[in-house]
RODO-2510 file (C-alpha; in nm, 4 decimals, decimal comma):
residues 391
     n   res          X          Y          Z
     1     m     6,6138     3,6491     2,5737
     2     t     6,9302     3,4924     2,4405
     3     s     6,9746     3,3234     2,0883
     4     h     7,1827     3,0148     2,0004
     5     l     7,2934     3,1737     1,6816
     6     p     7,5724     3,3649     1,6638
     7     v     7,6816     3,7400     1,6763
     8     v     7,7868     3,8585     1,3571
     9     g     7,9852     4,1333     1,2674
    10     p     8,0438     4,4579     1,2322
    11     v     7,8126     4,5186     0,9585
    12     e     7,7173     4,8527     0,7670
    13     v     7,3564     4,9313     0,8396
    14     g     7,1608     5,0149     0,4591
    15     p     6,8270     5,1544     0,4118
    16     i     6,4925     5,1297     0,6269
    17     a     6,2489     4,8514     0,5327
    18     h     5,8919     4,8033     0,5965
    19     g     5,8266     4,6249     0,9017
    20     g     6,0785     4,8325     1,1593
    21     h     6,3786     4,6869     1,0353
    22     c     6,6932     4,7916     0,8149
    23     v     6,8689     4,5705     0,5268
    24     a     7,2050     4,4767     0,6038
    25     r     7,4826     4,2661     0,4302
    26     h     7,7170     4,0590     0,5793
    27     e     7,9303     3,8325     0,3577
    28     g     7,6938     3,8347     0,0635
    29     r     7,3790     3,7695     0,3132
    30     v     7,1059     4,0073     0,3361
    31     i     7,0000     4,0811     0,7333
    32     f     6,7211     4,2332     0,8499
    33     v     6,8116     4,4396     1,1637
    34     r     6,6107     4,5564     1,4237
    35     h     6,7035     4,8477     1,6845
    36     s     6,9457     4,9790     1,4247
    37     l     6,9388     5,2972     1,2009
    38     p     7,0528     5,3773     0,8945
    39     g     7,4481     5,4407     0,8390
    40     e     7,5150     5,2769     1,1824
    41     r     7,7782     5,0518     1,2014
    42     v     7,6596     4,7421     1,4541
    43     l     7,7489     4,3977     1,5942
    44     v     7,4090     4,1878     1,4791
    45     q     7,2651     3,8949     1,7073
    46     l     7,1150     3,6876     1,4503
    47     t     6,7717     3,5695     1,5253
    48     d     6,6221     3,3592     1,2551
    49     t     6,8267     3,1713     0,9830
    50     s     6,5785     2,9597     0,8271
    51     q     6,5049     3,1282     0,5003
    52     d     6,7265     3,1081     0,2565
    53     r     6,7385     3,4621     0,0540
    54     f     6,7722     3,6769     0,3813
    55     w     6,8270     3,6592     0,7601
    56     r     6,6734     3,8685     1,0749
    57     g     6,8390     4,0277     1,3817
    58     d     6,8688     4,2461     1,6295
    59     a     7,1543     4,5421     1,6777
    60     v     7,3569     4,4356     2,0413
    61     e     7,6134     4,6827     1,9940
    62     v     7,6146     4,9831     1,8015
    63     l     8,0024     5,0794     1,7608
    64     t     7,8960     5,3908     1,5220
    65     a     7,6116     5,5566     1,6246
    66     s     7,3216     5,7585     1,4494
    67     d     7,2370     6,1192     1,5331
    68     d     6,9122     5,9838     1,5753
    69     r     6,9805     5,7508     1,8035
    70     v     6,8445     5,8284     2,1723
    71     p     6,8177     5,6189     2,4909
    72     v     6,5097     5,4456     2,4959
    73     r     6,2448     5,4976     2,7516
    74     c     6,1171     5,1544     2,8388
    75     p     6,3549     4,8755     3,0443
    76     i     6,1871     4,5962     2,7995
    77     a     6,2372     4,7633     2,5066
    78     g     6,5441     4,5830     2,3069
    79     p     6,6824     4,3198     2,1501
    80     g     6,5100     4,0296     2,2432
    81     l     6,2504     4,2033     2,4597
    82     c     5,9020     4,3392     2,3600
    83     g     5,7967     4,3586     2,0136
    84     g     5,5633     4,6425     2,0433
    85     c     5,8190     4,9255     1,9923
    86     d     6,0366     4,9032     1,7430
    87     f     6,1736     5,2638     1,7333
    88     q     6,2175     5,3676     2,1053
    89     h     6,5907     5,3782     2,0439
    90     v     6,5062     5,6838     1,7857
    91     d     6,4426     6,0837     1,7752
    92     l     6,0919     6,1415     1,7208
    93     a     6,1707     6,3221     1,4108
    94     g     6,3742     6,0849     1,2921
    95     q     6,0820     5,8025     1,3203
    96     r     5,8566     6,0182     1,0905
    97     r     6,1503     6,0438     0,8060
    98     l     6,1863     5,6450     0,8702
    99     k     5,7967     5,6404     0,8029
   100     a     5,8326     5,8775     0,4803
   101     a     6,0702     5,6844     0,3560
   102     v     5,9179     5,3199     0,3848
   103     v     5,6000     5,5070     0,2494
   104     s     5,7984     5,6144    -0,0520
   105     e     5,9669     5,3308    -0,0815
   106     q     5,6448     5,0899    -0,0904
   107     l     5,4597     5,3231    -0,3582
   108     r     5,7739     5,3383    -0,5820
   109     r     5,8222     4,9707    -0,5910
   110     l     5,5058     4,8029    -0,5728
   111     a     5,2828     5,1214    -0,7651
   112     k     5,5938     5,2667    -0,9370
   113     l     5,4380     5,5910    -0,8200
   114     e     5,6417     5,8757    -0,6774
   115     w     5,5771     6,0436    -0,3313
   116     h     5,8143     6,2529    -0,1647
   117     g     5,5884     6,3800     0,1323
   118     e     5,6142     6,4507     0,5156
   119     v     5,4984     6,2217     0,7642
   120     e     5,2442     6,4741     0,9981
   121     e     5,3170     6,5073     1,3718
   122     v     4,9851     6,4139     1,5876
   123     v     5,0294     6,5228     1,9321
   124     g     4,7748     6,6080     2,1867
   125     a     4,8719     6,7445     2,5543
   126     a     4,9214     6,3872     2,7079
   127     t     5,1263     6,2639     2,4220
   128     a     5,3899     6,5120     2,2794
   129     e     5,6547     6,3080     2,3892
   130     g     5,5339     6,0208     2,1552
   131     l     5,4379     5,8418     2,5377
   132     g     5,1017     5,8075     2,6666
   133     w     4,8730     5,7594     2,3500
   134     r     4,7593     5,3998     2,2855
   135     t     4,4392     5,3566     2,4607
   136     r     4,3556     5,0365     2,3929
   137     m     4,5796     4,7163     2,4963
   138     r     4,6100     4,3671     2,4899
   139     y     4,8319     4,1946     2,7557
   140     h     4,8845     3,8508     2,8094
   141     a     4,9865     3,6913     3,1699
   142     d     5,2740     3,5140     3,1914
   143     a     5,3087     3,2027     3,3905
   144     s     5,3913     3,3619     3,7089
   145     g     5,0812     3,5627     3,6688
   146     h     5,2498     3,8666     3,5529
   147     a     5,0893     4,1135     3,2694
   148     a     5,3597     4,0569     2,9825
   149     l     5,3589     4,1271     2,6254
   150     r     5,5315     3,9210     2,3334
   151     v     5,8443     3,9003     2,2075
   152     h     5,9058     4,0147     1,8496
   153     r     5,8073     3,7118     1,5811
   154     s     5,7557     3,4917     1,8898
   155     n     5,5193     3,3670     2,1793
   156     q     5,7799     3,4353     2,4470
   157     l     5,6398     3,6812     2,6793
   158     v     5,8222     3,9578     2,8568
   159     a     5,6792     4,1382     3,1973
   160     l     5,5903     4,4622     3,2300
   161     p     5,7958     4,7053     3,4397
   162     p     5,6206     4,8014     3,7425
   163     q     5,5379     5,1534     3,5916
   164     g     5,3854     4,9959     3,3239
   165     c     5,3964     4,9894     2,9521
   166     p     5,5196     5,3755     2,8363
   167     i     5,3290     5,4540     2,5475
   168     s     4,9590     5,2890     2,6980
   169     d     4,7574     5,5790     2,7971
   170     p     4,7945     5,6382     3,1998
   171     q     4,3928     5,6220     3,2417
   172     t     4,3575     5,2651     3,1278
   173     p     4,3312     5,0382     3,4446
   174     r     4,6720     4,9250     3,5974
   175     v     4,7776     4,5893     3,5085
   176     t     5,0914     4,5753     3,7071
   177     g     5,1497     4,4466     4,0750
   178     q     4,8285     4,2203     4,0345
   179     n     4,8171     3,8141     3,9770
   180     w     4,6313     3,7181     3,6812
   181     p     4,5551     3,3578     3,5749
   182     s     4,8420     3,2267     3,3832
   183     g     4,7598     3,2537     3,0028
   184     a     4,5178     3,4769     3,0508
   185     e     4,4490     3,7527     2,7864
   186     v     4,3637     4,1552     2,9664
   187     l     4,2681     4,3980     2,7801
   188     v     4,2601     4,7389     2,8831
   189     a     4,0670     5,0227     2,7443
   190     s     4,0270     5,4483     2,7499
   191     a     3,7649     5,6969     2,6376
   192     p     3,6559     6,0324     2,7426
   193     s     3,3353     5,8013     2,8734
   194     g     3,5491     5,5766     3,1397
   195     t     3,7042     5,2919     3,1464
   196     a     3,7332     4,8861     3,1038
   197     l     3,9067     4,5992     3,2055
   198     l     3,8376     4,2240     3,0346
   199     v     3,9960     3,8974     3,1324
   200     d     3,9475     3,6277     2,8745
   201     g     3,6932     3,8250     2,7682
   202     q     3,4624     3,8509     3,0663
   203     l     3,4463     4,2457     3,2246
   204     r     3,5970     4,2744     3,5371
   205     a     3,6023     4,6228     3,5722
   206     g     3,4375     4,9485     3,4081
   207     t     3,1719     4,9634     3,1323
   208     a     3,1339     4,7523     2,8577
   209     d     3,0359     5,0046     2,6520
   210     l     3,2716     5,3319     2,5839
   211     v     3,1959     5,6808     2,4403
   212     e     3,4155     5,8170     2,2353
   213     r     3,4046     6,1574     2,0606
   214     a     3,4640     6,2510     1,7057
   215     a     3,3704     6,4722     1,4046
   216     g     3,1049     6,6353     1,6152
   217     r     2,9340     6,3612     1,7518
   218     d     2,9238     6,0976     2,0112
   219     w     3,0238     5,7416     1,9366
   220     v     2,9506     5,4245     2,1358
   221     v     3,2049     5,1294     2,0632
   222     s     3,2379     4,7941     2,2764
   223     a     3,5202     4,7710     2,4993
   224     d     3,6970     4,5072     2,3128
   225     g     3,5841     4,6394     1,9748
   226     f     3,7864     4,8783     1,7010
   227     w     3,8803     5,2322     1,7261
   228     q     4,1589     5,3995     1,6596
   229     v     4,4254     5,3864     2,0097
   230     h     4,5354     5,7736     1,9562
   231     p     4,2917     5,9757     2,0615
   232     q     4,3297     6,2159     1,8266
   233     a     4,3234     5,9664     1,5315
   234     a     3,9949     5,9405     1,4709
   235     e     3,9287     6,3499     1,4371
   236     t     4,2453     6,3420     1,1928
   237     l     4,1515     6,0447     0,9798
   238     v     3,7999     6,2127     0,9599
   239     g     3,9558     6,5525     0,8575
   240     a     4,1697     6,4239     0,5965
   241     v     3,8975     6,2237     0,4065
   242     l     3,6543     6,5023     0,4146
   243     s     3,9081     6,7854     0,2735
   244     g     4,0307     6,5169     0,0164
   245     i     3,6830     6,3980    -0,1150
   246     e     3,4839     6,7216    -0,0312
   247     p     3,1482     6,5429    -0,0387
   248     r     2,8411     6,7363    -0,1358
   249     p     2,4666     6,7108    -0,0168
   250     g     2,2473     6,4958    -0,1976
   251     e     2,5448     6,2815    -0,3099
   252     t     2,5249     5,9129    -0,2852
   253     a     2,8753     5,7380    -0,0956
   254     f     2,9823     5,4002     0,0206
   255     d     3,1897     5,3336     0,3554
   256     l     3,3108     4,9919     0,3251
   257     y     3,4620     4,8324     0,6251
   258     s     3,2664     5,0860     0,8346
   259     g     3,3181     4,9752     1,1851
   260     v     3,0888     5,1774     1,4474
   261     g     3,0090     5,4186     1,1405
   262     l     3,2808     5,7009     1,2151
   263     f     3,3079     5,8262     0,8167
   264     t     2,9137     5,7239     0,7557
   265     g     2,8443     5,9478     0,9839
   266     a     3,0715     6,2264     0,8802
   267     l     2,9358     6,1708     0,4925
   268     a     2,5760     6,1501     0,6397
   269     d     2,6265     6,4860     0,8063
   270     a     2,7751     6,6435     0,5021
   271     g     2,4427     6,5380     0,3531
   272     c     2,4836     6,2167     0,1705
   273     e     2,2915     5,9047     0,1608
   274     v     2,5280     5,6402     0,2266
   275     w     2,5760     5,2812     0,2063
   276     s     2,7546     5,1072     0,4909
   277     v     2,9045     4,7134     0,5096
   278     e     3,0954     4,6189     0,8303
   279     s     3,1286     4,2329     0,9170
   280     n     3,1371     4,2962     1,2943
   281     r     2,7786     4,2856     1,3896
   282     a     2,8389     4,4209     1,7018
   283     a     3,0223     4,7422     1,5048
   284     v     2,7016     4,7138     1,3425
   285     s     2,4805     4,7186     1,6428
   286     c     2,6571     5,0362     1,7811
   287     a     2,6692     5,2237     1,4289
   288     g     2,2912     5,2008     1,4777
   289     r     2,3289     5,3633     1,7717
   290     n     2,5515     5,6145     1,6979
   291     l     2,3544     5,7088     1,3849
   292     a     1,9711     5,7044     1,4739
   293     d     1,9573     6,0659     1,4138
   294     v     2,0531     6,0001     1,0595
   295     a     1,8567     5,6782     0,9685
   296     d     1,6938     5,8290     0,7275
   297     r     1,9965     5,8688     0,5099
   298     v     2,1993     5,5883     0,6028
   299     h     2,1656     5,2329     0,4969
   300     l     2,3761     4,9573     0,7508
   301     s     2,4749     4,6170     0,6119
   302     a     2,6537     4,3441     0,8557
   303     a     2,8168     4,1210     0,6291
   304     r     3,1530     4,0657     0,4625
   305     v     3,2378     4,3355     0,1635
   306     e     3,3024     4,1256    -0,0656
   307     g     2,9952     3,9414    -0,0165
   308     r     2,7844     4,2269    -0,0344
   309     l     2,8714     4,3940    -0,3674
   310     a     2,6737     4,2937    -0,5888
   311     a     2,3578     4,4227    -0,3590
   312     l     2,4941     4,7752    -0,3170
   313     p     2,3507     5,0632    -0,5796
   314     k     2,5439     5,0627    -0,9510
   315     r     2,6516     5,3923    -0,9520
   316     i     2,7826     5,6123    -0,6510
   317     d     2,9702     5,9287    -0,5934
   318     l     3,1847     5,8642    -0,3381
   319     v     3,3275     5,5729    -0,2053
   320     v     3,5624     5,5747     0,1573
   321     l     3,7596     5,2481     0,2011
   322     d     3,9139     5,1782     0,5276
   323     p     4,0245     4,7866     0,5552
   324     p     4,2315     4,5772     0,7505
   325     r     4,5827     4,5175     0,7205
   326     a     4,5768     4,3274     0,4335
   327     g     4,3895     4,6037     0,2100
   328     a     4,1086     4,5746     0,0242
   329     g     4,1957     4,3775    -0,2748
   330     r     4,1600     4,3513    -0,6798
   331     v     3,8041     4,2339    -0,5957
   332     v     3,7015     4,4983    -0,3873
   333     i     3,9041     4,7921    -0,5808
   334     s     3,7388     4,6443    -0,8912
   335     a     3,3954     4,6405    -0,7726
   336     m     3,4116     5,0053    -0,6342
   337     l     3,5893     5,1737    -0,9780
   338     r     3,3409     4,9767    -1,2022
   339     r     3,0965     5,2136    -1,0269
   340     h     3,2779     5,5044    -1,1537
   341     p     3,2592     5,7515    -0,8724
   342     r     3,4137     6,1310    -0,8713
   343     a     3,6642     6,0288    -0,5625
   344     l     3,7374     5,7107    -0,3573
   345     a     3,9422     5,8058    -0,0061
   346     y     4,1241     5,4872     0,0981
   347     v     4,2489     5,4933     0,4864
   348     a     4,5548     5,2461     0,4954
   349     c     4,7515     5,1015     0,8067
   350     d     4,9807     4,9188     0,5571
   351     p     5,1893     5,0854     0,3049
   352     a     5,2557     4,7947     0,1115
   353     a     4,9063     4,6683     0,0786
   354     l     4,8018     5,0711     0,0184
   355     a     5,0392     5,0501    -0,2654
   356     r     4,9508     4,7198    -0,4215
   357     d     4,6156     4,8551    -0,4496
   358     l     4,6594     5,2005    -0,5743
   359     a     4,8713     4,9611    -0,8757
   360     t     4,5277     4,7744    -0,9169
   361     a     4,3056     5,1411    -0,9302
   362     d     4,5939     5,2520    -1,1302
   363     g     4,5213     4,9934    -1,4319
   364     l     4,1285     5,1045    -1,3725
   365     g     4,2048     5,4548    -1,4980
   366     y     4,2014     5,5897    -1,1167
   367     h     4,4860     5,7773    -1,0266
   368     l     4,6290     5,8876    -0,7065
   369     t     4,5565     6,2697    -0,6806
   370     s     4,6824     6,3232    -0,2772
   371     l     4,8522     6,0943    -0,0366
   372     r     4,8865     6,2596     0,3203
   373     a     5,0473     6,0353     0,6090
   374     f     5,0198     6,0522     0,9750
   375     d     5,2605     5,9437     1,2919
   376     l     4,9276     5,7790     1,5199
   377     f     5,1761     5,4954     1,6463
   378     p     5,4854     5,6753     1,7526
   379     m     5,7806     5,4539     1,8921
   380     t     5,6328     5,1586     1,6486
   381     h     5,6860     5,1265     1,2591
   382     h     5,3056     5,1629     1,2379
   383     i     5,1827     5,4480     1,0048
   384     e     4,8371     5,5434     0,8768
   385     c     4,7659     5,6885     0,5421
   386     v     4,4906     5,8829     0,3499
   387     a     4,5040     5,8451     0,0155
   388     i     4,3193     6,0156    -0,2791
   389     l     4,1895     5,8843    -0,5687
   390     q     3,9931     6,0469    -0,8997
   391     p     3,9792     5,9375    -1,2279
***
């Protein structure tokens, strides 16, 4: 993919920023540069100059390389190509340092909190090199019928190489070497129970329901429903939440944005009575099947969290939040903390949204007592955090 915009530089690359790019300056102008690393000297192909305050670009030639730079493992990872892997050019340990720097900067800037922790590596036998971990993939068929992925910040498509996407679980159904209907969405998923392939929402192979295993339970999940895409993620996050809030038998708890009931089940198994809220009705239906054995202490609601708040108990011991990327927001955070829980666990996939919600909580008298960050999305800028708040 070529750009009609000019190449500028050399520029000196500054610190990492949230979103998978670094901050650089050229003739006084801020440029967010992808495919670069702090301390490098690069030439930048501009890709977007529509903003007054900053431009965007890709490092297309590295004149002075960082010690953390490594060869990319995928032929469609790089400037103007697939937008999925921001950090293919970075050593795995370097990726975790970059992600830690982003979490630290977001907390400092948006919540006035200091955090100097490390991002924890999460690997299994098949994912030790940061590849082969993604158990759910969504592709788009290009005009030639080839399975493809999108260019960064674009609807343009890049066809997969013959070997497929290297971060996808090799157990997912193969999508290369086949002719798909032009424009179709092709979704593949794998789980311990088997695999699924859907084209434009219609099951073409495998089973519509998959069974995952985590926290001592089996979990039925729709093939096109939400489940953490790293095979060790669910177990890792449940462990972090439980060790952070230490649920006790007889306590009451909320699990908001509860999906198919992962945290609800873990809390119920610890002896808590749990109120669970999730807007996706298919997920709630799965949760009912998954938690039938603890139905006497689990209350499931298919509703938007904001709309359900008034109907929930006015006092509570524990809260678990696992909101979407935009975060829980002031209304939900305030409603939870007015119930005076002794602890709240916040599972966050976006450090900026987490920081904003932590700032709200801090203003209401609840402070961050621990934060763990996990590298559940190697080769990308994404990161998962578990924050524990207490009064």
